[in-house]
All heavy atoms as a GROMACS GRO file, in nm:
protein
  456
    1MET      N    1   0.084  -0.117   0.000
    1MET     CA    2   0.000   0.000   0.000
    1MET      C    3   0.089   0.124   0.000
    1MET      O    4   0.187   0.130   0.073
    1MET     CB    5  -0.090  -0.001   0.121
    1MET     CG    6  -0.176  -0.123   0.127
    1MET     SD    7  -0.330  -0.088   0.208
    1MET     CE    8  -0.393  -0.253   0.212
    2ASN      N    9   0.052   0.218  -0.079
    2ASN     CA   10   0.138   0.334  -0.097
    2ASN      C   11   0.111   0.445   0.006
    2ASN      O   12   0.015   0.439   0.083
    2ASN     CB   13   0.127   0.388  -0.240
    2ASN     CG   14  -0.013   0.437  -0.271
    2ASN    OD1   15  -0.085   0.479  -0.184
    2ASN    ND2   16  -0.050   0.433  -0.398
    3ALA      N   17   0.193   0.547   0.002
    3ALA     CA   18   0.184   0.657   0.098
    3ALA      C   19   0.053   0.733   0.086
    3ALA      O   20  -0.004   0.777   0.186
    3ALA     CB   21   0.302   0.752   0.081
    4GLU      N   22   0.003   0.746  -0.036
    4GLU     CA   23  -0.124   0.818  -0.056
    4GLU      C   24  -0.239   0.746   0.014
    4GLU      O   25  -0.327   0.807   0.072
    4GLU     CB   26  -0.151   0.830  -0.207
    4GLU     CG   27  -0.271   0.915  -0.241
    4GLU     CD   28  -0.255   1.060  -0.200
    4GLU    OE1   29  -0.142   1.112  -0.200
    4GLU    OE2   30  -0.358   1.123  -0.169
    5TYR      N   31  -0.238   0.613   0.007
    5TYR     CA   32  -0.340   0.534   0.076
    5TYR      C   33  -0.338   0.562   0.225
    5TYR      O   34  -0.441   0.588   0.287
    5TYR     CB   35  -0.318   0.384   0.050
    5TYR     CG   36  -0.406   0.298   0.137
    5TYR    CD1   37  -0.536   0.270   0.100
    5TYR    CD2   38  -0.359   0.247   0.260
    5TYR    CE1   39  -0.618   0.192   0.181
    5TYR    CE2   40  -0.440   0.169   0.340
    5TYR     CZ   41  -0.570   0.142   0.300
    5TYR     OH   42  -0.650   0.067   0.381
    6TRP      N   43  -0.220   0.556   0.286
    6TRP     CA   44  -0.209   0.575   0.430
    6TRP      C   45  -0.243   0.718   0.471
    6TRP      O   46  -0.300   0.740   0.578
    6TRP     CB   47  -0.070   0.535   0.479
    6TRP     CG   48  -0.052   0.387   0.472
    6TRP    CD1   49   0.031   0.318   0.389
    6TRP    CD2   50  -0.125   0.288   0.546
    6TRP    NE1   51   0.017   0.183   0.408
    6TRP    CE2   52  -0.079   0.162   0.505
    6TRP    CE3   53  -0.223   0.293   0.643
    6TRP    CZ2   54  -0.130   0.043   0.558
    6TRP    CZ3   55  -0.272   0.175   0.696
    6TRP    CH2   56  -0.227   0.052   0.652
    7ARG      N   57  -0.211   0.814   0.387
    7ARG     CA   58  -0.248   0.953   0.416
    7ARG      C   59  -0.400   0.965   0.419
    7ARG      O   60  -0.457   1.026   0.509
    7ARG     CB   61  -0.188   1.046   0.310
    7ARG     CG   62  -0.202   1.192   0.344
    7ARG     CD   63  -0.130   1.284   0.245
    7ARG     NE   64   0.009   1.245   0.224
    7ARG     CZ   65   0.059   1.200   0.109
    7ARG    NH1   66  -0.018   1.188   0.002
    7ARG    NH2   67   0.186   1.167   0.098
    8GLY      N   68  -0.467   0.906   0.321
    8GLY     CA   69  -0.612   0.907   0.318
    8GLY      C   70  -0.673   0.832   0.435
    8GLY      O   71  -0.774   0.874   0.492
    9PHE      N   72  -0.611   0.721   0.471
    9PHE     CA   73  -0.658   0.642   0.584
    9PHE      C   74  -0.652   0.724   0.713
    9PHE      O   75  -0.748   0.730   0.790
    9PHE     CB   76  -0.572   0.516   0.597
    9PHE     CG   77  -0.612   0.426   0.709
    9PHE    CD1   78  -0.721   0.342   0.697
    9PHE    CD2   79  -0.539   0.424   0.828
    9PHE    CE1   80  -0.758   0.258   0.800
    9PHE    CE2   81  -0.576   0.340   0.932
    9PHE     CZ   82  -0.685   0.257   0.918
   10ARG      N   83  -0.536   0.790   0.736
   10ARG     CA   84  -0.521   0.874   0.856
   10ARG      C   85  -0.619   0.990   0.855
   10ARG      O   86  -0.678   1.023   0.958
   10ARG     CB   87  -0.378   0.925   0.869
   10ARG     CG   88  -0.279   0.821   0.917
   10ARG     CD   89  -0.145   0.883   0.953
   10ARG     NE   90  -0.089   0.966   0.846
   10ARG     CZ   91  -0.015   0.921   0.746
   10ARG    NH1   92   0.012   0.792   0.737
   10ARG    NH2   93   0.033   1.004   0.656
   11ASP      N   94  -0.638   1.053   0.740
   11ASP     CA   95  -0.733   1.163   0.730
   11ASP      C   96  -0.874   1.117   0.762
   11ASP      O   97  -0.951   1.186   0.829
   11ASP     CB   98  -0.728   1.226   0.590
   11ASP     CG   99  -0.601   1.303   0.564
   11ASP    OD1  100  -0.523   1.327   0.659
   11ASP    OD2  101  -0.577   1.338   0.446
   12GLY      N  102  -0.910   0.999   0.714
   12GLY     CA  103  -1.041   0.943   0.743
   12GLY      C  104  -1.059   0.914   0.891
   12GLY      O  105  -1.166   0.940   0.948
   13GLN      N  106  -0.956   0.860   0.954
   13GLN     CA  107  -0.964   0.834   1.098
   13GLN      C  108  -0.981   0.964   1.176
   13GLN      O  109  -1.061   0.970   1.269
   13GLN     CB  110  -0.838   0.764   1.146
   13GLN     CG  111  -0.832   0.618   1.112
   13GLN     CD  112  -0.710   0.552   1.171
   13GLN    OE1  113  -0.600   0.607   1.168
   13GLN    NE2  114  -0.729   0.433   1.225
   14GLU      N  115  -0.907   1.067   1.137
   14GLU     CA  116  -0.917   1.197   1.205
   14GLU      C  117  -1.057   1.256   1.188
   14GLU      O  118  -1.115   1.309   1.282
   14GLU     CB  119  -0.811   1.293   1.151
   14GLU     CG  120  -0.811   1.428   1.216
   14GLU     CD  121  -0.776   1.427   1.364
   14GLU    OE1  122  -0.721   1.326   1.413
   14GLU    OE2  123  -0.803   1.527   1.432
   15HIS      N  124  -1.112   1.243   1.069
   15HIS     CA  125  -1.247   1.293   1.043
   15HIS      C  126  -1.349   1.222   1.132
   15HIS      O  127  -1.436   1.286   1.193
   15HIS     CB  128  -1.281   1.273   0.895
   15HIS     CG  129  -1.421   1.311   0.860
   15HIS    ND1  130  -1.464   1.442   0.854
   15HIS    CD2  131  -1.529   1.235   0.831
   15HIS    CE1  132  -1.592   1.444   0.823
   15HIS    NE2  133  -1.633   1.319   0.809
   16GLU      N  134  -1.339   1.091   1.141
   16GLU     CA  135  -1.432   1.015   1.224
   16GLU      C  136  -1.414   1.047   1.373
   16GLU      O  137  -1.510   1.052   1.448
   16GLU     CB  138  -1.416   0.865   1.200
   16GLU     CG  139  -1.462   0.821   1.064
   16GLU     CD  140  -1.609   0.855   1.037
   16GLU    OE1  141  -1.694   0.834   1.126
   16GLU    OE2  142  -1.638   0.904   0.926
   17ARG      N  143  -1.290   1.070   1.416
   17ARG     CA  144  -1.265   1.107   1.555
   17ARG      C  145  -1.332   1.240   1.588
   17ARG      O  146  -1.396   1.255   1.692
   17ARG     CB  147  -1.115   1.118   1.581
   17ARG     CG  148  -1.080   1.142   1.728
   17ARG     CD  149  -0.938   1.190   1.748
   17ARG     NE  150  -0.913   1.318   1.688
   17ARG     CZ  151  -0.954   1.436   1.740
   17ARG    NH1  152  -1.024   1.438   1.849
   17ARG    NH2  153  -0.926   1.548   1.679
   18LYS      N  154  -1.324   1.336   1.495
   18LYS     CA  155  -1.386   1.466   1.517
   18LYS      C  156  -1.539   1.454   1.522
   18LYS      O  157  -1.604   1.519   1.604
   18LYS     CB  158  -1.344   1.565   1.409
   18LYS     CG  159  -1.201   1.612   1.426
   18LYS     CD  160  -1.161   1.708   1.317
   18LYS     CE  161  -1.017   1.753   1.334
   18LYS     NZ  162  -0.974   1.843   1.227
   19LYS      N  163  -1.596   1.372   1.434
   19LYS     CA  164  -1.741   1.351   1.435
   19LYS      C  165  -1.785   1.289   1.566
   19LYS      O  166  -1.886   1.330   1.626
   19LYS     CB  167  -1.784   1.262   1.318
   19LYS     CG  168  -1.793   1.335   1.187
   19LYS     CD  169  -1.837   1.252   1.068
   19LYS     CE  170  -1.908   1.125   1.091
   19LYS     NZ  171  -1.942   1.048   0.970
   20ALA      N  172  -1.711   1.189   1.614
   20ALA     CA  173  -1.746   1.123   1.740
   20ALA      C  174  -1.736   1.221   1.856
   20ALA      O  175  -1.821   1.220   1.946
   20ALA     CB  176  -1.654   1.003   1.764
   21ALA      N  177  -1.636   1.307   1.855
   21ALA     CA  178  -1.620   1.407   1.961
   21ALA      C  179  -1.738   1.504   1.961
   21ALA      O  180  -1.786   1.543   2.068
   21ALA     CB  181  -1.488   1.482   1.944
   22GLN      N  182  -1.787   1.542   1.845
   22GLN     CA  183  -1.902   1.632   1.837
   22GLN      C  184  -2.027   1.567   1.894
   22GLN      O  185  -2.105   1.630   1.965
   22GLN     CB  186  -1.926   1.676   1.693
   22GLN     CG  187  -1.823   1.773   1.641
   22GLN     CD  188  -1.842   1.803   1.493
   22GLN    OE1  189  -1.904   1.726   1.420
   22GLN    NE2  190  -1.789   1.916   1.449
   23VAL      N  191  -2.047   1.439   1.862
   23VAL     CA  192  -2.164   1.367   1.914
   23VAL      C  193  -2.155   1.356   2.066
   23VAL      O  194  -2.253   1.381   2.138
   23VAL     CB  195  -2.176   1.228   1.848
   23VAL    CG1  196  -2.280   1.143   1.919
   23VAL    CG2  197  -2.208   1.241   1.701
   24LEU      N  198  -2.038   1.320   2.116
   24LEU     CA  199  -2.019   1.308   2.260
   24LEU      C  200  -2.042   1.442   2.329
   24LEU      O  201  -2.108   1.449   2.433
   24LEU     CB  202  -1.879   1.256   2.292
   24LEU     CG  203  -1.847   1.232   2.438
   24LEU    CD1  204  -1.945   1.134   2.501
   24LEU    CD2  205  -1.705   1.183   2.453
   25LYS      N  206  -1.993   1.549   2.271
   25LYS     CA  207  -2.013   1.683   2.327
   25LYS      C  208  -2.162   1.715   2.336
   25LYS      O  209  -2.209   1.768   2.438
   25LYS     CB  210  -1.942   1.787   2.241
   25LYS     CG  211  -1.961   1.928   2.289
   25LYS     CD  212  -1.894   2.027   2.195
   25LYS     CE  213  -1.929   2.168   2.238
   25LYS     NZ  214  -1.889   2.268   2.140
   26CYS      N  215  -2.237   1.680   2.233
   26CYS     CA  216  -2.381   1.704   2.232
   26CYS      C  217  -2.449   1.628   2.346
   26CYS      O  218  -2.533   1.684   2.417
   26CYS     CB  219  -2.438   1.662   2.097
   26CYS     SG  220  -2.616   1.682   2.083
   27TYR      N  221  -2.413   1.501   2.364
   27TYR     CA  222  -2.471   1.422   2.472
   27TYR      C  223  -2.436   1.479   2.609
   27TYR      O  224  -2.522   1.489   2.698
   27TYR     CB  225  -2.423   1.276   2.466
   27TYR     CG  226  -2.490   1.195   2.358
   27TYR    CD1  227  -2.415   1.114   2.275
   27TYR    CD2  228  -2.628   1.196   2.341
   27TYR    CE1  229  -2.474   1.038   2.176
   27TYR    CE2  230  -2.688   1.121   2.242
   27TYR     CZ  231  -2.612   1.042   2.160
   27TYR     OH  232  -2.671   0.967   2.063
   28ILE      N  233  -2.311   1.517   2.626
   28ILE     CA  234  -2.269   1.571   2.756
   28ILE      C  235  -2.340   1.702   2.785
   28ILE      O  236  -2.389   1.724   2.896
   28ILE     CB  237  -2.116   1.586   2.760
   28ILE    CG1  238  -2.050   1.448   2.758
   28ILE    CG2  239  -2.072   1.664   2.884
   28ILE    CD1  240  -1.902   1.451   2.734
   29GLU      N  241  -2.348   1.789   2.686
   29GLU     CA  242  -2.417   1.917   2.707
   29GLU      C  243  -2.565   1.898   2.735
   29GLU      O  244  -2.626   1.975   2.808
   29GLU     CB  245  -2.395   2.009   2.588
   29GLU     CG  246  -2.254   2.063   2.582
   29GLU     CD  247  -2.228   2.150   2.460
   29GLU    OE1  248  -2.311   2.150   2.366
   29GLU    OE2  249  -2.124   2.218   2.460
   30SER      N  250  -2.624   1.792   2.680
   30SER     CA  251  -2.767   1.767   2.704
   30SER      C  252  -2.793   1.727   2.849
   30SER      O  253  -2.907   1.736   2.896
   30SER     CB  254  -2.820   1.660   2.609
   30SER     OG  255  -2.775   1.531   2.646
   31LEU      N  256  -2.689   1.685   2.921
   31LEU     CA  257  -2.708   1.651   3.063
   31LEU      C  258  -2.754   1.771   3.144
   31LEU      O  259  -2.818   1.756   3.248
   31LEU     CB  260  -2.578   1.596   3.122
   31LEU     CG  261  -2.534   1.459   3.075
   31LEU    CD1  262  -2.397   1.426   3.131
   31LEU    CD2  263  -2.636   1.354   3.114
   32GLN      N  264  -2.724   1.891   3.098
   32GLN     CA  265  -2.765   2.012   3.169
   32GLN      C  266  -2.917   2.025   3.173
   32GLN      O  267  -2.971   2.093   3.260
   32GLN     CB  268  -2.704   2.136   3.102
   32GLN     CG  269  -2.554   2.140   3.112
   32GLN     CD  270  -2.496   2.260   3.044
   32GLN    OE1  271  -2.495   2.368   3.101
   32GLN    NE2  272  -2.448   2.242   2.921
   33GLU      N  273  -2.985   1.959   3.081
   33GLU     CA  274  -3.131   1.965   3.074
   33GLU      C  275  -3.198   1.863   3.167
   33GLU      O  276  -3.320   1.869   3.185
   33GLU     CB  277  -3.176   1.941   2.930
   33GLU     CG  278  -3.120   2.042   2.832
   33GLU     CD  279  -3.143   2.002   2.687
   33GLU    OE1  280  -3.223   1.909   2.662
   33GLU    OE2  281  -3.080   2.063   2.600
   34VAL      N  282  -3.122   1.772   3.224
   34VAL     CA  283  -3.178   1.669   3.310
   34VAL      C  284  -3.208   1.729   3.447
   34VAL      O  285  -3.122   1.793   3.509
   34VAL     CB  286  -3.079   1.550   3.325
   34VAL    CG1  287  -3.132   1.448   3.424
   34VAL    CG2  288  -3.054   1.486   3.190
   35LYS      N  289  -3.331   1.707   3.493
   35LYS     CA  290  -3.371   1.758   3.623
   35LYS      C  291  -3.283   1.695   3.730
   35LYS      O  292  -3.258   1.575   3.731
   35LYS     CB  293  -3.517   1.723   3.649
   35LYS     CG  294  -3.572   1.783   3.776
   35LYS     CD  295  -3.718   1.752   3.792
   35LYS     CE  296  -3.768   1.815   3.921
   35LYS     NZ  297  -3.910   1.789   3.942
   36GLY      N  298  -3.230   1.779   3.818
   36GLY     CA  299  -3.145   1.731   3.926
   36GLY      C  300  -2.996   1.748   3.898
   36GLY      O  301  -2.914   1.730   3.987
   37ILE      N  302  -2.961   1.777   3.774
   37ILE     CA  303  -2.820   1.802   3.742
   37ILE      C  304  -2.803   1.953   3.731
   37ILE      O  305  -2.839   2.014   3.631
   37ILE     CB  306  -2.777   1.732   3.611
   37ILE    CG1  307  -2.789   1.582   3.627
   37ILE    CG2  308  -2.633   1.771   3.575
   37ILE    CD1  309  -2.743   1.502   3.506
   38GLY      N  310  -2.749   2.010   3.837
   38GLY     CA  311  -2.724   2.154   3.839
   38GLY      C  312  -2.584   2.185   3.790
   38GLY      O  313  -2.509   2.096   3.750
   39PRO      N  314  -2.548   2.313   3.796
   39PRO     CA  315  -2.416   2.354   3.746
   39PRO      C  316  -2.299   2.286   3.817
   39PRO      O  317  -2.200   2.250   3.754
   39PRO     CB  318  -2.414   2.505   3.771
   39PRO     CG  319  -2.556   2.546   3.784
   39PRO     CD  320  -2.629   2.426   3.836
   40ALA      N  321  -2.310   2.266   3.947
   40ALA     CA  322  -2.199   2.205   4.022
   40ALA      C  323  -2.180   2.058   3.981
   40ALA      O  324  -2.067   2.014   3.957
   40ALA     CB  325  -2.224   2.215   4.172
   41LEU      N  326  -2.288   1.982   3.974
   41LEU     CA  327  -2.279   1.841   3.935
   41LEU      C  328  -2.234   1.829   3.790
   41LEU      O  329  -2.149   1.744   3.757
   41LEU     CB  330  -2.412   1.770   3.955
   41LEU     CG  331  -2.417   1.622   3.917
   41LEU    CD1  332  -2.308   1.543   3.989
   41LEU    CD2  333  -2.554   1.565   3.946
   42TYR      N  334  -2.286   1.914   3.704
   42TYR     CA  335  -2.244   1.912   3.563
   42TYR      C  336  -2.094   1.938   3.553
   42TYR      O  337  -2.024   1.869   3.479
   42TYR     CB  338  -2.323   2.016   3.483
   42TYR     CG  339  -2.280   2.023   3.339
   42TYR    CD1  340  -2.319   1.927   3.247
   42TYR    CD2  341  -2.198   2.127   3.293
   42TYR    CE1  342  -2.278   1.933   3.115
   42TYR    CE2  343  -2.156   2.133   3.161
   42TYR     CZ  344  -2.198   2.036   3.073
   42TYR     OH  345  -2.156   2.042   2.943
   43ALA      N  346  -2.043   2.033   3.628
   43ALA     CA  347  -1.900   2.064   3.627
   43ALA      C  348  -1.819   1.943   3.674
   43ALA      O  349  -1.713   1.914   3.618
   43ALA     CB  350  -1.871   2.185   3.714
   44ARG      N  351  -1.868   1.872   3.776
   44ARG     CA  352  -1.798   1.753   3.825
   44ARG      C  353  -1.797   1.643   3.720
   44ARG      O  354  -1.697   1.572   3.702
   44ARG     CB  355  -1.863   1.703   3.954
   44ARG     CG  356  -1.832   1.793   4.073
   44ARG     CD  357  -1.900   1.751   4.201
   44ARG     NE  358  -1.889   1.610   4.229
   44ARG     CZ  359  -1.981   1.539   4.294
   44ARG    NH1  360  -2.090   1.600   4.339
   44ARG    NH2  361  -1.964   1.412   4.318
   45ILE      N  362  -1.910   1.627   3.649
   45ILE     CA  363  -1.918   1.526   3.543
   45ILE      C  364  -1.818   1.558   3.432
   45ILE      O  365  -1.743   1.470   3.388
   45ILE     CB  366  -2.062   1.518   3.487
   45ILE    CG1  367  -2.157   1.460   3.592
   45ILE    CG2  368  -2.066   1.434   3.358
   45ILE    CD1  369  -2.304   1.472   3.556
   46VAL      N  370  -1.816   1.682   3.388
   46VAL     CA  371  -1.724   1.723   3.281
   46VAL      C  372  -1.579   1.706   3.328
   46VAL      O  373  -1.495   1.657   3.253
   46VAL     CB  374  -1.752   1.868   3.237
   46VAL    CG1  375  -1.643   1.919   3.145
   46VAL    CG2  376  -1.888   1.876   3.170
   47GLU      N  377  -1.551   1.743   3.452
   47GLU     CA  378  -1.415   1.727   3.505
   47GLU      C  379  -1.373   1.580   3.504
   47GLU      O  380  -1.262   1.546   3.466
   47GLU     CB  381  -1.409   1.783   3.647
   47GLU     CG  382  -1.273   1.773   3.712
   47GLU     CD  383  -1.274   1.828   3.853
   47GLU    OE1  384  -1.345   1.926   3.880
   47GLU    OE2  385  -1.204   1.768   3.938
   48HIS      N  386  -1.465   1.494   3.544
   48HIS     CA  387  -1.435   1.350   3.545
   48HIS      C  388  -1.409   1.299   3.403
   48HIS      O  389  -1.311   1.226   3.379
   48HIS     CB  390  -1.547   1.271   3.608
   48HIS     CG  391  -1.529   1.123   3.593
   48HIS    ND1  392  -1.435   1.053   3.664
   48HIS    CD2  393  -1.590   1.034   3.511
   48HIS    CE1  394  -1.440   0.926   3.629
   48HIS    NE2  395  -1.533   0.912   3.536
   49ILE      N  396  -1.495   1.336   3.309
   49ILE     CA  397  -1.479   1.290   3.171
   49ILE      C  398  -1.346   1.337   3.116
   49ILE      O  399  -1.276   1.261   3.047
   49ILE     CB  400  -1.597   1.341   3.084
   49ILE    CG1  401  -1.724   1.264   3.124
   49ILE    CG2  402  -1.567   1.323   2.936
   49ILE    CD1  403  -1.851   1.320   3.064
   50ASN      N  404  -1.308   1.459   3.145
   50ASN     CA  405  -1.179   1.510   3.096
   50ASN      C  406  -1.060   1.442   3.160
   50ASN      O  407  -0.950   1.445   3.104
   50ASN     CB  408  -1.171   1.661   3.120
   50ASN     CG  409  -1.260   1.737   3.024
   50ASN    OD1  410  -1.288   1.693   2.914
   50ASN    ND2  411  -1.305   1.853   3.066
   51SER      N  412  -1.079   1.379   3.275
   51SER     CA  413  -0.966   1.316   3.344
   51SER      C  414  -0.949   1.168   3.306
   51SER      O  415  -0.846   1.108   3.339
   51SER     CB  416  -0.985   1.326   3.496
   51SER     OG  417  -1.090   1.242   3.539
   52VAL      N  418  -1.044   1.109   3.237
   52VAL     CA  419  -1.038   0.967   3.202
   52VAL      C  420  -0.939   0.946   3.088
   52VAL      O  421  -0.942   1.016   2.988
   52VAL     CB  422  -1.177   0.915   3.162
   52VAL    CG1  423  -1.169   0.773   3.110
   52VAL    CG2  424  -1.274   0.925   3.278
   53ASN      N  425  -0.851   0.847   3.104
   53ASN     CA  426  -0.755   0.812   3.001
   53ASN      C  427  -0.817   0.705   2.912
   53ASN      O  428  -0.826   0.589   2.951
   53ASN     CB  429  -0.624   0.761   3.065
   53ASN     CG  430  -0.521   0.722   2.961
   53ASN    OD1  431  -0.542   0.740   2.842
   53ASN    ND2  432  -0.410   0.670   3.007
   54VAL      N  433  -0.858   0.745   2.793
   54VAL     CA  434  -0.924   0.650   2.704
   54VAL      C  435  -0.826   0.580   2.610
   54VAL      O  436  -0.865   0.494   2.533
   54VAL     CB  437  -1.033   0.720   2.619
   54VAL    CG1  438  -1.145   0.768   2.707
   54VAL    CG2  439  -0.976   0.832   2.537
   55LYS      N  440  -0.701   0.613   2.617
   55LYS     CA  441  -0.601   0.551   2.530
   55LYS      C  442  -0.566   0.410   2.576
   55LYS      O  443  -0.507   0.335   2.501
   55LYS     CB  444  -0.475   0.636   2.525
   55LYS     CG  445  -0.502   0.776   2.479
   55LYS     CD  446  -0.428   0.809   2.356
   55LYS     CE  447  -0.456   0.954   2.322
   55LYS     NZ  448  -0.458   0.988   2.192
   56GLY      N  449  -0.599   0.376   2.699
   56GLY     CA  450  -0.573   0.243   2.749
   56GLY      C  451  -0.427   0.214   2.776
   56GLY      O  452  -0.386   0.100   2.786
   57GLY      N  453  -0.350   0.318   2.787
   57GLY     CA  454  -0.207   0.296   2.806
   57GLY      C  455  -0.163   0.342   2.937
   57GLY      O  456  -0.072   0.318   2.999
   0.00000   0.00000   0.00000
């Protein structure tokens, strides 16, 4: 497989990563609409999500 293929492959992965991040952001922001989740709890949830290592390393 040539370099052009791998460049396209990486670009496609990056595009999908950005799309997934946008969907996740939408879900997380929608938590603010849930009764019982105020600003303090929402901030704690976001802080926790930002601290999780999803790379598995």
